[in-house]
C-alpha positions as CSV (number, residue, x, y, z in Angstrom):
1,X,4.9,-31.5,-4.0
2,X,4.3,-27.5,-4.0
3,X,7.4,-25.5,-5.1
4,X,6.0,-22.7,-3.0
5,X,3.1,-22.3,-0.3
6,X,2.3,-18.7,0.4
7,X,0.8,-18.4,3.6
8,X,-1.7,-14.8,3.5
9,X,-2.9,-13.2,6.7
10,X,-5.8,-11.9,4.5
11,X,-7.6,-9.7,7.0
12,X,-8.6,-7.1,4.4
13,X,-9.8,-7.0,1.0
14,X,-6.7,-5.2,0.2
15,X,-4.0,-7.6,2.1
16,X,-6.2,-10.4,0.1
17,X,-6.3,-9.1,-3.2
18,X,-2.4,-8.4,-3.4
19,X,-1.6,-11.8,-2.4
20,X,-3.5,-13.4,-5.1
21,X,-1.6,-10.8,-7.5
22,X,1.6,-12.3,-5.7
23,X,0.5,-16.1,-6.1
24,X,0.2,-14.8,-10.2
25,X,3.7,-13.4,-10.1
26,X,5.4,-16.7,-8.4
27,X,3.3,-18.5,-11.3
28,X,4.4,-17.0,-13.9
29,X,7.9,-16.9,-12.9
30,X,8.2,-20.5,-12.8
31,X,7.0,-22.4,-9.7
32,X,4.2,-24.4,-8.4
33,X,2.2,-21.9,-5.8
34,X,-0.5,-23.3,-3.2
35,X,-1.9,-20.3,-0.6
36,X,-3.8,-20.9,2.9
37,X,-5.3,-17.9,5.0
38,X,-5.7,-17.4,8.0
39,X,-8.9,-18.1,10.3
40,X,-8.9,-16.2,13.5
41,X,-11.9,-17.9,14.8
42,X,-13.3,-17.4,18.2
43,X,-9.4,-15.7,19.1
44,X,-10.9,-12.8,17.2
45,X,-13.0,-11.3,20.8
46,X,-9.2,-10.4,21.8
47,X,-8.5,-8.1,19.0
48,X,-9.1,-4.7,21.0
49,X,-6.0,-3.2,20.1
50,X,-2.1,-3.4,19.5
51,X,0.0,-5.3,20.2
52,X,-2.9,-8.1,21.2
53,X,-3.8,-8.2,17.8
54,X,-0.8,-8.9,15.9
55,X,-0.4,-11.9,18.2
56,X,-3.8,-12.8,17.8
57,X,-3.3,-12.9,14.2
58,X,0.3,-14.2,14.5
59,X,-1.1,-17.5,16.6
60,X,-3.9,-18.3,13.7
61,X,-1.3,-17.5,11.2
62,X,0.9,-20.1,12.9
63,X,-2.3,-22.4,12.8
64,X,-2.8,-21.8,8.8
65,X,1.5,-22.5,8.1
66,X,1.0,-25.9,10.3
67,X,-1.7,-26.6,7.9
68,X,-0.7,-26.1,4.7
69,X,2.9,-27.8,5.6
70,X,1.1,-31.1,6.2
71,X,-1.4,-31.0,2.9
72,X,0.9,-29.2,0.8
73,X,4.2,-30.5,1.6
74,X,6.1,-27.7,0.1
75,X,9.6,-27.3,-1.0
76,X,9.5,-23.3,0.4
77,X,7.3,-20.7,1.9
78,X,6.4,-17.3,1.4
79,X,4.7,-15.7,4.5
80,X,2.7,-12.3,3.5
81,X,3.3,-9.7,6.3
82,X,6.3,-9.3,9.4
83,X,2.6,-10.4,11.6
84,X,2.3,-14.1,9.6
85,X,6.2,-14.4,10.2
86,X,6.2,-13.5,14.2
87,X,5.6,-16.7,15.0
88,X,6.5,-19.1,12.7
89,X,9.8,-20.1,14.4
90,X,12.0,-22.5,12.2
91,X,9.9,-23.7,9.3
92,X,11.3,-27.2,7.7
93,X,12.2,-25.4,4.1
94,X,13.4,-22.0,3.4
95,X,11.3,-18.7,3.9
96,X,10.5,-15.8,2.0
97,X,8.7,-12.7,4.1
98,X,6.7,-10.5,2.1
99,X,6.1,-6.9,3.8
100,X,4.9,-3.9,3.5
101,X,6.6,-2.2,6.4
102,X,8.5,-4.1,9.3
103,X,6.7,-3.5,12.9
104,X,9.8,-1.5,14.2
105,X,8.3,0.7,12.0
106,X,4.4,1.4,11.9
107,X,4.2,-0.4,15.8
108,X,6.5,1.7,17.7
109,X,7.3,2.2,21.3
110,X,7.9,0.3,24.6
111,X,4.7,-1.9,24.0
112,X,5.3,-3.4,21.2
113,X,9.0,-4.3,21.3
114,X,8.2,-7.9,22.4
115,X,7.0,-7.9,18.5
116,X,10.4,-5.9,17.5
117,X,12.2,-8.7,18.8
118,X,10.1,-11.7,17.4
119,X,10.2,-9.6,13.7
120,X,14.2,-9.2,14.1
121,X,15.2,-12.8,14.9
122,X,12.3,-14.2,12.2
123,X,13.5,-11.5,9.4
124,X,17.3,-12.8,10.4
125,X,15.8,-16.4,9.4
126,X,14.5,-16.0,6.6
127,X,16.4,-16.7,3.2
128,X,15.3,-13.5,1.3
129,X,12.6,-10.9,2.1
130,X,10.5,-9.6,-0.4
131,X,9.7,-5.6,0.5
132,X,7.1,-3.7,-1.1
133,X,9.2,-0.2,-1.7
134,X,13.0,1.4,-1.3
135,X,11.4,3.4,1.5
136,X,10.8,-0.6,3.5
137,X,14.3,-1.5,2.7
138,X,15.8,1.4,4.7
139,X,13.6,0.7,7.7
140,X,14.3,-3.3,8.2
141,X,16.4,-4.5,11.1
142,X,19.8,-5.0,11.5
143,X,20.8,-8.4,10.7
144,X,17.8,-8.7,8.6
145,X,18.3,-11.2,5.4
146,X,18.9,-9.4,1.7
147,X,16.3,-7.5,-0.1
148,X,14.8,-8.4,-3.7
149,X,11.6,-5.5,-4.6
150,X,8.6,-7.4,-5.2
151,X,6.1,-4.4,-4.7
152,X,2.2,-5.0,-5.4
153,X,2.2,-5.0,-9.1
154,X,0.9,-1.6,-11.1
155,X,0.2,-2.7,-14.9
156,X,0.5,-0.3,-17.0
157,X,-2.7,0.9,-19.1
158,X,-2.6,0.7,-22.4
159,X,-1.9,3.8,-24.5
160,X,-1.0,7.3,-23.5
161,X,-2.9,9.1,-20.6
162,X,-5.7,10.9,-21.9
163,X,-4.0,14.9,-22.1
164,X,-7.5,16.3,-21.2
165,X,-8.3,16.2,-17.8
166,X,-11.8,17.2,-15.7
167,X,-11.4,19.8,-13.3
168,X,-12.1,17.8,-10.6
169,X,-10.1,15.8,-7.8
170,X,-10.7,12.9,-6.2
171,X,-9.1,11.9,-2.8
172,X,-9.3,8.2,-1.4
173,X,-10.2,7.7,2.7
174,X,-11.2,4.3,3.6
175,X,-9.9,4.4,6.8
176,X,-11.0,8.4,7.6
177,X,-8.0,9.1,10.4
178,X,-5.8,7.7,8.9
179,X,-6.0,8.7,5.3
180,X,-6.6,12.0,6.6
181,X,-10.3,12.8,5.8
182,X,-10.5,16.0,8.1
183,X,-7.2,17.5,6.7
184,X,-8.9,16.9,3.1
185,X,-11.7,18.5,3.9
186,X,-10.1,21.3,5.3
187,X,-7.3,22.1,2.8
188,X,-10.2,22.3,-0.1
189,X,-12.2,24.6,1.8
190,X,-9.6,26.9,1.9
191,X,-8.0,26.0,-1.7
192,X,-8.6,28.6,-4.2
193,X,-10.2,26.9,-6.5
194,X,-13.1,28.0,-8.8
195,X,-15.5,25.7,-10.3
196,X,-13.2,22.8,-9.3
197,X,-14.8,19.5,-7.7
198,X,-13.4,16.8,-5.2
199,X,-14.9,13.7,-4.7
200,X,-14.2,11.9,-2.1
201,X,-14.3,7.8,-2.7
202,X,-13.9,4.1,-0.1
203,X,-16.2,5.8,2.6
204,X,-19.8,5.7,2.8
205,X,-21.0,9.0,3.2
206,X,-23.0,8.5,6.2
207,X,-19.2,7.6,7.7
208,X,-17.7,10.5,6.4
209,X,-20.4,12.8,7.7
210,X,-20.2,11.2,11.4
211,X,-16.4,11.1,11.2
212,X,-16.2,14.9,10.1
213,X,-19.0,16.2,12.6
214,X,-17.0,14.8,15.9
215,X,-14.0,16.8,14.7
216,X,-16.2,20.0,13.9
217,X,-15.1,19.9,10.1
218,X,-17.5,21.0,7.9
219,X,-18.4,19.5,4.5
220,X,-17.1,22.5,1.8
221,X,-18.7,23.2,-1.1
222,X,-17.6,21.6,-4.5
223,X,-16.7,18.0,-2.3
224,X,-18.9,15.3,-3.2
225,X,-18.7,11.5,-1.3
226,X,-19.1,9.4,-3.5
227,X,-19.2,6.4,-1.4
228,X,-17.5,2.2,-2.3
229,X,-17.1,2.5,-5.8
230,X,-16.0,-1.0,-7.5
231,X,-12.7,-1.3,-9.0
232,X,-13.2,0.0,-12.4
233,X,-15.6,2.9,-11.9
234,X,-12.8,4.3,-9.2
235,X,-10.2,3.7,-12.0
236,X,-12.0,5.7,-14.4
237,X,-12.2,8.8,-11.7
238,X,-8.5,8.6,-11.7
239,X,-8.1,8.1,-15.7
240,X,-10.4,11.3,-16.5
241,X,-9.4,13.6,-12.7
242,X,-6.4,16.4,-12.7
243,X,-5.2,15.4,-9.1
244,X,-5.7,12.4,-7.1
245,X,-5.0,14.2,-3.4
246,X,-3.6,12.4,-0.5
247,X,-3.6,14.0,3.1
248,X,-3.0,10.3,4.5
249,X,-1.4,10.2,7.7
250,X,0.5,7.2,7.3
251,X,1.0,4.7,4.3
252,X,2.6,1.7,4.8
253,X,2.3,1.0,0.5
254,X,-0.7,2.7,-1.1
255,X,-1.5,1.5,-4.1
256,X,-4.4,4.6,-5.5
257,X,-1.5,7.2,-5.9
258,X,0.6,4.9,-8.2
259,X,-2.7,4.1,-10.0
260,X,-3.5,7.6,-10.1
261,X,0.1,8.0,-11.8
262,X,-0.3,5.6,-14.4
263,X,-3.7,7.2,-15.5
264,X,-2.4,10.7,-15.9
265,X,-3.5,12.5,-12.8
266,X,-1.3,14.5,-11.2
267,X,-0.3,13.4,-7.2
268,X,-0.7,16.4,-4.9
269,X,0.4,15.0,-0.9
270,X,0.9,15.5,2.7
271,X,3.8,15.0,4.0
272,X,3.2,11.3,5.2
273,X,4.9,8.8,7.9
274,X,5.7,4.8,6.8
275,X,7.4,3.9,3.6
276,X,4.4,5.8,1.4
277,X,6.5,5.0,-2.4
278,X,4.3,7.4,-4.1
279,X,5.4,10.5,-1.9
280,X,8.6,9.8,-3.0
281,X,8.2,9.7,-6.4
282,X,5.4,13.4,-6.0
283,X,8.5,15.0,-4.6
284,X,10.6,13.7,-7.5
285,X,7.8,14.9,-9.9
286,X,6.8,18.1,-9.0
287,X,7.7,19.5,-5.3
288,X,5.1,22.0,-5.6
289,X,2.7,19.3,-5.8
290,X,3.8,18.1,-2.2
291,X,2.9,20.3,1.0
292,X,5.5,21.6,3.1
293,X,3.7,20.6,6.1
294,X,0.4,18.8,7.4
295,X,-1.5,22.3,7.8
296,X,-4.5,22.5,5.6
297,X,-3.2,26.1,4.4
298,X,-0.1,24.2,2.9
299,X,-1.9,21.4,1.1
300,X,-4.1,24.0,-0.1
301,X,-1.3,25.7,-1.9
302,X,-0.2,22.2,-3.4
303,X,-3.9,21.6,-4.7
304,X,-3.2,25.5,-6.5
305,X,-0.5,24.7,-8.0
306,X,-1.6,21.3,-9.4
307,X,-4.5,23.4,-11.2
308,X,-2.9,25.8,-12.0
309,X,0.1,24.1,-14.1
310,X,-0.1,24.5,-17.8
311,X,-1.0,21.9,-20.0
312,X,2.9,21.2,-21.2
313,X,4.3,20.8,-17.7
314,X,1.5,18.2,-16.8
315,X,2.3,16.2,-20.1
316,X,5.9,16.2,-19.2
317,X,4.8,15.3,-15.5
318,X,2.9,12.4,-16.9
319,X,5.7,10.9,-18.8
320,X,8.2,11.2,-16.3
321,X,5.4,9.1,-13.8
322,X,5.4,6.4,-16.4
323,X,9.3,6.0,-16.7
324,X,9.2,6.6,-12.6
325,X,6.3,3.6,-12.6
326,X,8.6,1.3,-14.0
327,X,10.2,-0.9,-10.8
328,X,6.4,-1.6,-10.1
329,X,5.3,-3.0,-13.1
330,X,4.2,-6.7,-12.6
331,X,7.1,-7.8,-15.4
332,X,9.5,-6.2,-13.5
333,X,8.8,-8.2,-10.3
334,X,7.9,-11.7,-11.9
335,X,12.0,-11.2,-13.6
336,X,13.0,-10.8,-10.0
337,X,11.3,-13.5,-8.5
338,X,12.3,-15.8,-11.3
339,X,16.4,-14.7,-11.3
340,X,16.4,-13.5,-7.5
341,X,13.9,-14.9,-4.9
342,X,12.9,-18.6,-6.2
343,X,16.6,-19.4,-7.1
344,X,17.5,-18.6,-3.5
345,X,14.3,-20.3,-2.1
346,X,14.5,-23.6,-4.0
347,X,18.2,-24.2,-4.6
348,X,18.1,-23.3,-8.3
């Protein structure tokens, strides 16, 4: 018999990576763990938009859950995302839900009201919830089960961040609309940053150019589209960059900005919707590095402030950033899993 079965949505590489990290943390906390992933199959053709996409994925997750219960006979479940939980009903064992943002926040509107009802029911039935960030806790529906913070882990890089930073910023825009590629380029074009470069990763250059052309936004001088970098190469950029700039319209969690802070880059942000924990950290660390609104001129001023900050100010910033990341370290999550989540699920 397995202690915990994790049911993974697994529809993106990021979700698969995060779920694999959670499996590792649960094992380190002392549980035996198995994992199953959803397979959407022929119903994938029905996915044309929300809320239908969520229903299709929830049905596939229910199939994976049923098969996993039969195969592994677990003592408890971890359902990764509210989508996985939507149609789980009343499983025969206690369950937790690991979530970055509830549907009532990132699926607003009357059209999604049925999802909100299902979500409220399933989050109330859970034995415990494992939200990714304090912002997630703040927007959970009334009556939801108690919460224990379990974010995707941000392991600390060995040693102090390199104090000698190169004169470039990094942008990460895998989804050019949601991650604000047009705003990012417009702001960079307005910023007075002679000799500075902006390296945009996470998107193929052809796709980025096509997106900008449709919006009649020119690629500014000093911007390089570096494409889809391997994770070690991207992290190396963060360790050398002066700034990571986020122009995202919405962030449920956002691991790249947290990794940037850990590697010593200053975080420049535009205001965004969603729980987005790094935005709150950025405001606490250096409010002048956060744009007042989503106008290109505002983000340009925040970029100028970060590039103009003296080295002593940035040294203090890096120390404070490392301290602020402590709740997101894997060691902290493993401790909470061992002392709060597993006893609640396994009754020990």
